[in-house]
All heavy atoms as an XYZ file, in Angstrom:
655
protein
N     -18.347     14.152     -3.941
C     -17.024     13.675     -3.593
C     -16.601     12.620     -4.617
O     -17.337     11.689     -4.882
C     -17.057     13.084     -2.174
C     -15.718     12.586     -1.718
S     -15.699     11.887     -0.057
C     -16.097     13.298      0.929
N     -15.405     12.770     -5.181
C     -14.947     11.789     -6.182
C     -14.680     10.425     -5.546
O     -14.453     10.309     -4.342
C     -13.657     12.397     -6.720
C     -13.213     13.380     -5.700
C     -14.436     13.817     -4.951
N     -14.704      9.402     -6.387
C     -14.391      8.060     -5.904
C     -13.002      8.064     -5.285
O     -12.110      8.799     -5.716
C     -14.437      7.051     -7.040
C     -15.823      6.754     -7.520
C     -15.786      5.636     -8.532
C     -17.202      5.259     -8.904
N     -17.233      4.050     -9.713
N     -12.817      7.203     -4.297
C     -11.561      7.141     -3.563
C     -10.356      6.981     -4.473
O      -9.319      7.609     -4.262
C     -11.600      5.970     -2.559
O     -12.750      6.117     -1.734
C     -10.370      5.936     -1.700
N     -10.470      6.151     -5.496
C      -9.306      5.882     -6.351
C      -8.834      7.105     -7.128
O      -7.724      7.105     -7.644
C      -9.559      4.706     -7.317
C     -10.711      5.010     -8.271
C      -9.782      3.417     -6.558
C     -10.865      4.001     -9.391
N      -9.646      8.147     -7.187
C      -9.267      9.357     -7.909
C      -8.798     10.472     -6.977
O      -8.478     11.562     -7.426
C     -10.440      9.864     -8.756
C     -10.889      8.848     -9.774
C     -12.140      8.269     -9.696
C     -10.038      8.453    -10.803
C     -12.544      7.320    -10.623
C     -10.428      7.507    -11.734
C     -11.687      6.949    -11.634
O     -12.088      6.006    -12.553
N      -8.745     10.179     -5.689
C      -8.351     11.207     -4.724
C      -6.845     11.173     -4.463
O      -6.219     10.121     -4.520
C      -9.126     11.011     -3.421
C     -10.620     11.266     -3.619
C     -11.424     10.993     -2.412
N     -10.945     11.740     -1.259
C     -11.461     11.603     -0.047
N     -12.439     10.748      0.167
N     -10.984     12.298      0.953
N      -6.271     12.327     -4.155
C      -4.832     12.378     -3.889
C      -4.420     11.532     -2.682
O      -3.300     11.033     -2.626
C      -4.543     13.865     -3.645
C      -5.833     14.565     -3.615
C      -6.898     13.641     -4.112
N      -5.326     11.350     -1.750
C      -5.026     10.523     -0.577
C      -4.754      9.075     -0.983
O      -3.892      8.414     -0.412
C      -6.182     10.562      0.431
C      -6.425     11.921      1.045
C      -7.463     12.748      0.294
O      -7.653     12.546     -0.930
O      -8.087     13.616      0.941
N      -5.486      8.592     -1.965
C      -5.286      7.229     -2.459
C      -3.933      7.108     -3.143
O      -3.197      6.138     -2.936
C      -6.425      6.847     -3.412
C      -6.398      5.415     -3.827
N      -6.038      5.031     -5.094
C      -6.666      4.271     -3.147
C      -6.099      3.713     -5.177
N      -6.462      3.235     -4.010
N      -3.599      8.104     -3.925
C      -2.293      8.122     -4.584
C      -1.172      8.118     -3.546
O      -0.172      7.414     -3.704
C      -2.169      9.360     -5.495
O      -3.234      9.334     -6.453
C      -0.834      9.400     -6.211
N      -1.343      8.875     -2.473
C      -0.337      8.918     -1.401
C      -0.193      7.545     -0.753
O       0.926      7.098     -0.465
C      -0.714      9.969     -0.362
N      -1.295      6.848     -0.528
C      -1.243      5.506      0.058
C      -0.494      4.552     -0.860
O       0.384      3.804     -0.415
C      -2.650      4.970      0.335
C      -2.728      3.520      0.802
C      -1.976      3.319      2.123
C      -4.178      3.071      0.919
N      -0.811      4.568     -2.131
C      -0.141      3.679     -3.082
C       1.359      3.944     -3.133
O       2.165      3.005     -3.183
C      -0.761      3.823     -4.475
C      -2.241      3.477     -4.595
C      -2.702      3.640     -6.037
C      -2.537      2.092     -4.075
N       1.725      5.212     -3.094
C       3.147      5.559     -3.118
C       3.848      5.064     -1.856
O       4.960      4.544     -1.924
C       3.324      7.070     -3.272
C       4.778      7.490     -3.412
C       5.462      6.841     -4.602
O       4.926      6.821     -5.696
N       6.644      6.298     -4.391
N       3.195      5.205     -0.708
C       3.780      4.711      0.541
C       3.977      3.203      0.500
O       5.028      2.700      0.910
C       2.884      5.067      1.732
C       3.045      6.449      2.312
C       1.993      6.682      3.400
C       4.433      6.646      2.885
N       2.981      2.481      0.011
C       3.101      1.026     -0.058
C       4.264      0.616     -0.956
O       5.034     -0.287     -0.622
C       1.789      0.405     -0.548
C       0.610      0.519      0.404
C      -0.650     -0.024     -0.256
C       0.886     -0.197      1.721
N       4.401      1.291     -2.069
C       5.496      0.985     -2.997
C       6.841      1.312     -2.354
O       7.802      0.537     -2.459
C       5.312      1.772     -4.294
C       6.308      1.423     -5.364
C       5.971      2.149     -6.653
C       6.873      1.730     -7.781
N       6.489      2.393     -9.044
N       6.913      2.433     -1.680
C       8.147      2.833     -1.004
C       8.542      1.818      0.054
O       9.711      1.418      0.143
C       7.982      4.236     -0.378
O       7.713      5.176     -1.432
C       9.215      4.651      0.390
N       7.592      1.386      0.862
C       7.883      0.406      1.912
C       8.250     -0.958      1.326
O       9.101     -1.653      1.870
C       6.724      0.283      2.898
C       6.796      1.332      3.973
C       5.941      2.417      3.966
C       7.735      1.247      4.983
C       6.017      3.395      4.951
C       7.825      2.215      5.968
C       6.963      3.290      5.948
O       7.058      4.251      6.924
N       7.626     -1.326      0.231
C       7.981     -2.600     -0.406
C       9.423     -2.568     -0.871
O      10.203     -3.492     -0.622
C       7.049     -2.907     -1.593
C       7.439     -4.213     -2.312
C       6.587     -4.471     -3.521
N       6.583     -3.436     -4.516
C       7.564     -3.208     -5.392
N       8.665     -3.923     -5.378
N       7.451     -2.240     -6.287
N       9.788     -1.487     -1.525
C      11.160     -1.364     -2.017
C      12.154     -1.299     -0.859
O      13.227     -1.891     -0.925
C      11.294     -0.148     -2.922
C      10.622     -0.344     -4.264
C      10.832      0.843     -5.163
C      10.255      0.573     -6.539
N      10.521      1.666     -7.477
N      11.800     -0.579      0.195
C      12.681     -0.477      1.369
C      12.871     -1.838      2.032
O      13.926     -2.111      2.606
C      12.117      0.525      2.369
N      11.848     -2.691      1.940
C      11.940     -4.043      2.496
C      12.747     -4.962      1.591
O      13.014     -6.114      1.942
C      10.541     -4.614      2.723
N      13.119     -4.463      0.415
C      13.897     -5.256     -0.522
C      13.092     -6.347     -1.209
O      13.638     -7.361     -1.631
N      11.791     -6.121     -1.331
C      10.902     -7.113     -1.935
C      10.472     -6.687     -3.332
O      10.189     -5.511     -3.565
C       9.652     -7.298     -1.076
C       9.852     -7.844      0.326
C       8.566     -7.726      1.132
C      10.318     -9.285      0.273
N      10.409     -7.663     -4.218
C       9.810     -7.411     -5.521
C       8.298     -7.555     -5.368
O       7.805     -8.072     -4.355
C      10.306     -8.416     -6.573
O       9.847     -9.722     -6.200
C      11.816     -8.393     -6.699
N       7.577     -7.136     -6.382
C       6.123     -7.332     -6.362
C       5.792     -8.823     -6.283
O       4.867     -9.218     -5.574
C       5.479     -6.716     -7.596
C       5.496     -5.210     -7.599
C       4.845     -4.621     -8.838
O       4.628     -5.298     -9.846
N       4.515     -3.343     -8.766
N       6.550     -9.637     -6.985
C       6.313    -11.086     -6.988
C       6.535    -11.662     -5.594
O       5.718    -12.436     -5.090
C       7.223    -11.787     -8.025
C       7.121    -13.291     -7.912
C       6.875    -11.335     -9.425
N       7.631    -11.282     -4.952
C       7.928    -11.789     -3.611
C       6.864    -11.365     -2.599
O       6.460    -12.148     -1.742
C       9.301    -11.297     -3.147
C      10.451    -11.884     -3.918
C      11.759    -11.173     -3.678
O      11.760     -9.955     -3.387
O      12.804    -11.864     -3.786
N       6.426    -10.146     -2.723
C       5.404     -9.631     -1.814
C       4.085    -10.382     -2.018
O       3.446    -10.795     -1.048
C       5.222     -8.140     -2.067
S       4.537     -7.247     -0.696
N       3.697    -10.571     -3.257
C       2.471    -11.320     -3.557
C       2.561    -12.742     -3.024
O       1.605    -13.265     -2.442
C       2.222    -11.352     -5.069
O       1.956    -10.075     -5.569
N       3.708    -13.352     -3.217
C       3.912    -14.727     -2.758
C       3.797    -14.815     -1.232
O       3.193    -15.740     -0.698
C       5.274    -15.234     -3.223
C       5.478    -16.703     -3.086
C       6.794    -17.116     -3.724
C       6.799    -18.601     -3.987
N       7.990    -19.035     -4.705
N       4.374    -13.836     -0.524
C       4.306    -13.818      0.941
C       2.869    -13.702      1.434
O       2.539    -14.160      2.529
C       5.144    -12.665      1.489
N       2.021    -13.112      0.614
C       0.604    -12.954      0.961
C      -0.249    -14.099      0.411
O      -1.464    -14.085      0.567
C       0.084    -11.621      0.424
C       0.689    -10.378      1.069
C       0.376     -9.147      0.237
C       0.182    -10.224      2.500
N       0.410    -15.060     -0.231
C      -0.280    -16.192     -0.857
C      -1.323    -15.717     -1.864
O      -2.454    -16.182     -1.891
C      -0.914    -17.090      0.211
C      -1.280    -18.461     -0.340
O      -0.620    -18.920     -1.300
O      -2.234    -19.080      0.182
N      -0.884    -14.758     -2.661
C      -1.738    -14.177     -3.697
C      -1.089    -14.402     -5.057
O       0.104    -14.692     -5.142
C      -1.916    -12.671     -3.452
C      -2.489    -12.300     -2.097
C      -3.904    -12.756     -1.940
N      -4.710    -12.162     -2.996
C      -6.015    -12.091     -2.997
N      -6.699    -12.599     -2.007
N      -6.662    -11.539     -3.987
N      -1.841    -14.219     -6.136
C      -1.255    -14.369     -7.469
C      -0.150    -13.339     -7.711
O      -0.117    -12.286     -7.074
C      -2.423    -14.128     -8.427
C      -3.632    -13.984     -7.619
C      -3.256    -13.893     -6.184
N       0.687    -13.623     -8.641
C       1.824    -12.762     -8.966
C       1.395    -11.325     -9.246
O       2.081    -10.381     -8.879
C       2.567    -13.363    -10.175
C       3.696    -12.522    -10.719
C       3.251    -11.476    -11.726
O       2.313    -11.692    -12.486
N       3.899    -10.338    -11.722
N       0.272    -11.152     -9.861
C      -0.173     -9.821    -10.273
C      -0.746     -8.983     -9.129
O      -1.024     -7.797     -9.314
C      -1.240     -9.960    -11.359
O      -2.349    -10.680    -10.847
N      -0.890     -9.569     -7.959
C      -1.557     -8.892     -6.854
C      -0.929     -7.527     -6.536
O      -1.613     -6.507     -6.520
C      -1.555     -9.776     -5.601
C      -2.212     -9.150     -4.415
C      -3.585     -9.119     -4.311
C      -1.460     -8.601     -3.389
C      -4.211     -8.544     -3.214
C      -2.063     -8.027     -2.293
C      -3.443     -8.001     -2.200
N       0.375     -7.510     -6.273
C       1.020     -6.247     -5.881
C       1.036     -5.241     -7.027
O       0.897     -4.043     -6.793
C       2.442     -6.482     -5.376
C       2.504     -6.967     -3.949
S       1.584     -5.967     -2.757
C       2.452     -4.421     -2.830
N       1.183     -5.720     -8.237
C       1.121     -4.812     -9.377
C      -0.239     -4.123     -9.413
O      -0.324     -2.898     -9.583
C       1.366     -5.582    -10.667
O       1.197     -4.739    -11.786
N      -1.281     -4.891     -9.240
C      -2.638     -4.331     -9.255
C      -2.861     -3.366     -8.093
O      -3.501     -2.330     -8.254
C      -3.678     -5.446     -9.211
C      -3.731     -6.268    -10.485
O      -3.157     -5.839    -11.511
O      -4.347     -7.356    -10.455
N      -2.324     -3.707     -6.928
C      -2.453     -2.814     -5.770
C      -1.727     -1.510     -6.055
O      -2.284     -0.423     -5.878
C      -1.903     -3.479     -4.487
C      -1.743     -2.457     -3.356
C      -2.801     -4.621     -4.044
N      -0.476     -1.609     -6.479
C       0.339     -0.414     -6.666
C      -0.129      0.480     -7.808
O       0.093      1.683     -7.766
C       1.809     -0.794     -6.851
C       2.436     -1.291     -5.567
C       3.899     -1.668     -5.706
O       4.480     -1.496     -6.806
O       4.461     -2.169     -4.712
N      -0.776     -0.097     -8.811
C      -1.265      0.771     -9.885
C      -2.712      1.201     -9.672
O      -3.283      1.905    -10.484
C      -1.036      0.171    -11.281
C      -1.897     -1.022    -11.577
O      -3.032     -1.101    -11.114
N      -1.389     -1.953    -12.358
N      -3.292      0.776     -8.564
C      -4.603      1.263     -8.166
C      -5.789      0.518     -8.740
O      -6.930      0.937     -8.555
N      -5.567     -0.602     -9.428
C      -6.698     -1.337     -9.986
C      -7.278     -2.335     -8.995
O      -8.352     -2.878     -9.228
C      -6.314     -2.085    -11.280
O      -5.249     -2.985    -11.012
C      -5.905     -1.106    -12.369
N      -6.570     -2.588     -7.909
C      -7.079     -3.471     -6.852
C      -7.068     -2.689     -5.548
O      -6.058     -2.125     -5.155
C      -6.214     -4.708     -6.701
C      -6.686     -5.629     -5.572
C      -5.756     -6.807     -5.384
N      -5.712     -7.662     -6.557
C      -6.509     -8.711     -6.754
N      -7.430     -9.014     -5.873
N      -6.384     -9.437     -7.843
N      -8.210     -2.675     -4.893
C      -8.321     -2.002     -3.605
C      -8.196     -3.028     -2.491
O      -8.596     -4.172     -2.638
C      -9.643     -1.258     -3.520
C      -9.707     -0.127     -4.538
C     -11.023      0.545     -4.577
N     -11.288      1.201     -3.303
C     -12.431      1.769     -3.006
N     -13.410      1.765     -3.868
N     -12.603      2.351     -1.846
N      -7.630     -2.589     -1.390
C      -7.440     -3.467     -0.240
C      -8.454     -3.135      0.845
O      -8.726     -1.965      1.097
C      -6.035     -3.265      0.342
C      -4.859     -3.555     -0.571
C      -3.565     -3.126      0.108
C      -4.822     -5.019     -0.944
N      -8.972     -4.185      1.503
C      -9.763     -3.910      2.695
C      -8.786     -3.782      3.866
O      -7.579     -3.997      3.721
C     -10.849     -4.966      2.927
C     -10.329     -6.357      3.237
O      -9.247     -6.491      3.845
O     -11.014     -7.337      2.882
N      -9.278     -3.429      5.017
C      -8.418     -3.134      6.162
C      -7.627     -4.366      6.619
O      -6.468     -4.250      7.023
C      -9.233     -2.519      7.322
C      -8.318     -1.926      8.397
C     -10.182     -3.527      7.932
C      -7.686     -0.637      8.002
N      -8.212     -5.539      6.523
C      -7.520     -6.760      6.925
C      -6.381     -7.060      5.948
O      -5.270     -7.410      6.363
C      -8.509     -7.942      7.035
C      -7.783     -9.237      7.334
C      -9.566     -7.657      8.096
N      -6.636     -6.903      4.662
C      -5.587     -7.112      3.663
C      -4.465     -6.096      3.835
O      -3.287     -6.433      3.714
C      -6.165     -7.000      2.247
C      -7.098     -8.114      1.872
C      -7.800     -7.820      0.559
O      -8.258     -6.702      0.317
N      -7.884     -8.830     -0.296
N      -4.823     -4.864      4.142
C      -3.819     -3.835      4.352
C      -2.960     -4.173      5.570
O      -1.739     -4.018      5.536
C      -4.484     -2.468      4.526
C      -3.549     -1.274      4.657
C      -2.627     -1.158      3.447
C      -4.357      0.002      4.844
N      -3.572     -4.678      6.610
C      -2.833     -5.099      7.809
C      -1.867     -6.231      7.473
O      -0.709     -6.216      7.900
C      -3.804     -5.522      8.898
C      -3.143     -5.916     10.200
C      -4.209     -6.208     11.263
N      -3.608     -6.660     12.481
C      -3.409     -7.944     12.798
N      -3.793     -8.896     11.972
N      -2.847     -8.272     13.944
N      -2.337     -7.206      6.716
C      -1.467     -8.314      6.293
C      -0.294     -7.809      5.466
O       0.849     -8.244      5.652
C      -2.255     -9.350      5.486
C      -3.271    -10.113      6.309
O      -3.182    -10.094      7.560
O      -4.170    -10.726      5.697
N      -0.564     -6.902      4.563
C       0.489     -6.343      3.725
C       1.507     -5.582      4.570
O       2.712     -5.696      4.351
C      -0.110     -5.439      2.646
C       0.872     -4.758      1.701
C       1.802     -5.757      1.028
C       0.116     -3.936      0.675
N       1.032     -4.850      5.539
C       1.941     -4.118      6.425
C       2.902     -5.077      7.125
O       4.098     -4.782      7.240
C       1.158     -3.314      7.459
S       0.416     -1.808      6.801
N       2.395     -6.210      7.575
C       3.258     -7.191      8.231
C       4.363     -7.659      7.296
O       5.522     -7.774      7.695
C       2.439     -8.389      8.709
C       1.609     -8.106      9.935
C       0.869     -9.365     10.377
C       0.051     -9.100     11.613
N      -0.631    -10.310     12.084
N       4.014     -7.927      6.058
C       5.004     -8.363      5.068
C       6.039     -7.255      4.833
O       7.228     -7.530      4.679
C       4.319     -8.769      3.747
C       5.335     -8.978      2.639
C       3.477    -10.016      3.952
N       5.593     -6.022      4.836
C       6.477     -4.891      4.559
C       7.291     -4.463      5.768
O       8.175     -3.605      5.659
C       5.664     -3.705      4.031
C       4.900     -3.949      2.732
C       4.089     -2.709      2.358
C       5.832     -4.360      1.616
N       6.977     -5.020      6.926
C       7.738     -4.697      8.129
C       7.345     -3.390      8.793
O       8.158     -2.739      9.442
N       6.093     -3.009      8.636
C       5.579     -1.798      9.269
C       4.230     -2.142      9.889
O       3.494     -2.971      9.359
C       5.449     -0.635      8.260
C       4.997      0.646      8.948
C       4.542     -1.000      7.107
C       5.064      1.882      8.075
N       3.913     -1.515     11.000
C       2.606     -1.767     11.597
C       1.554     -0.922     10.883
O       1.876      0.111     10.278
C       2.620     -1.436     13.090
O       2.679     -0.033     13.290
N       0.323     -1.364     10.974
C      -0.773     -0.604     10.361
C      -0.864      0.799     10.955
O      -0.976      1.778     10.192
C      -2.095     -1.371     10.505
C      -3.322     -0.736      9.874
C      -3.126     -0.478      8.393
C      -4.537     -1.622     10.096
N      -0.767      0.960     12.285
C      -0.799      2.333     12.828
C       0.346      3.213     12.310
O       0.141      4.399     12.048
C      -0.683      2.133     14.341
C      -1.223      0.759     14.582
C      -0.817     -0.033     13.364
N       1.525      2.627     12.123
C       2.640      3.403     11.575
C       2.345      3.846     10.146
O       2.632      4.991      9.771
C       3.925      2.576     11.584
C       4.512      2.356     12.960
C       5.686      1.393     12.938
O       5.587      0.330     12.285
O       6.706      1.710     13.567
N       1.778      2.948      9.357
C       1.436      3.293      7.978
C       0.398      4.409      7.946
O       0.520      5.362      7.169
C       0.919      2.081      7.208
C       0.527      2.363      5.759
C       1.753      2.676      4.907
C      -0.254      1.214      5.168
N      -0.598      4.307      8.807
C      -1.644      5.335      8.849
C      -1.043      6.687      9.245
O      -1.371      7.727      8.656
C      -2.786      4.927      9.804
C      -3.753      6.075     10.028
C      -3.517      3.704      9.255
N      -0.130      6.664     10.205
C       0.524      7.912     10.618
C       1.331      8.501      9.461
O       1.277      9.710      9.209
C       1.430      7.660     11.818
C       2.052      8.924     12.372
C       2.846      8.683     13.645
O       2.637      7.660     14.309
O       3.694      9.544     13.950
N       2.071      7.667      8.751
C       2.826      8.112      7.578
C       1.891      8.703      6.517
O       2.194      9.708      5.883
C       3.634      6.966      6.985
C       4.830      6.576      7.783
C       5.999      7.542      7.615
O       6.121      8.164      6.542
O       6.770      7.664      8.563
N       0.771      8.027      6.314
C      -0.209      8.498      5.325
C      -0.750      9.863      5.729
O      -0.835     10.767      4.902
C      -1.344      7.483      5.168
C      -2.460      7.867      4.206
C      -1.923      8.091      2.797
C      -3.546      6.797      4.204
N      -1.106      9.995      6.983
C      -1.616     11.295      7.473
C      -0.577     12.399      7.286
O      -0.910     13.503      6.858
C      -2.035     11.205      8.943
C      -3.314     10.432      9.161
C      -4.536     11.095      8.533
O      -4.607     12.349      8.465
O      -5.426     10.352      8.083
N       0.677     12.085      7.569
C       1.753     13.070      7.375
C       1.887     13.435      5.903
O       2.044     14.609      5.563
C       3.080     12.551      7.908
C       3.119     12.487      9.410
O       2.370     13.175     10.104
N       3.979     11.645      9.952
N       1.838     12.444      5.033
C       1.963     12.696      3.596
C       0.807     13.554      3.080
O       1.009     14.458      2.277
C       2.024     11.371      2.832
N      -0.390     13.265      3.560
C      -1.565     14.019      3.128
C      -1.483     15.465      3.623
O      -1.736     16.418      2.882
C      -2.862     13.343      3.617
C      -3.063     12.015      2.902
C      -4.056     14.273      3.431
C      -4.137     11.146      3.510
N      -1.094     15.623      4.875
C      -1.024     16.952      5.481
C       0.025     17.813      4.800
O      -0.220     18.998      4.535
C      -0.713     16.830      6.993
O      -1.735     16.044      7.603
C      -0.673     18.192      7.652
N       1.180     17.234      4.505
C       2.253     18.026      3.895
C       1.988     18.355      2.438
O       2.563     19.292      1.904
C       3.619     17.332      4.040
O       3.557     16.056      3.421
C       4.029     17.203      5.480
N       1.123     17.578      1.782
C       0.841     17.839      0.360
C      -0.284     18.850      0.161
O      -0.549     19.265     -0.963
C       0.514     16.538     -0.368
O      -0.740     16.038      0.057
N      -0.938     19.230      1.224
C      -2.076     20.161      1.086
C      -1.635     21.594      1.116
O      -0.720     22.046      1.555
C      -3.114     19.921      2.176
C      -3.798     18.616      2.012
C      -4.825     18.330      3.112
O      -4.891     19.013      4.125
N      -5.622     17.324      2.893
């Protein structure tokens, strides 16, 4: 099994996070600041060089205005429709 970062499911997650950030009207800088992280944090997340643990993902969801269960459901839908 390939590493997670090389799987299409990971790409789908990154795309969802970027979509929700933009829908929230947040820049990468604003999102990073809301999480009390360095400016480069969201850039690294969105380009796949930084992985999030479940707690960080939950925090990010709050900033983006979506619940973690909603994000997971969206991810499952994206994965299912792309197969």
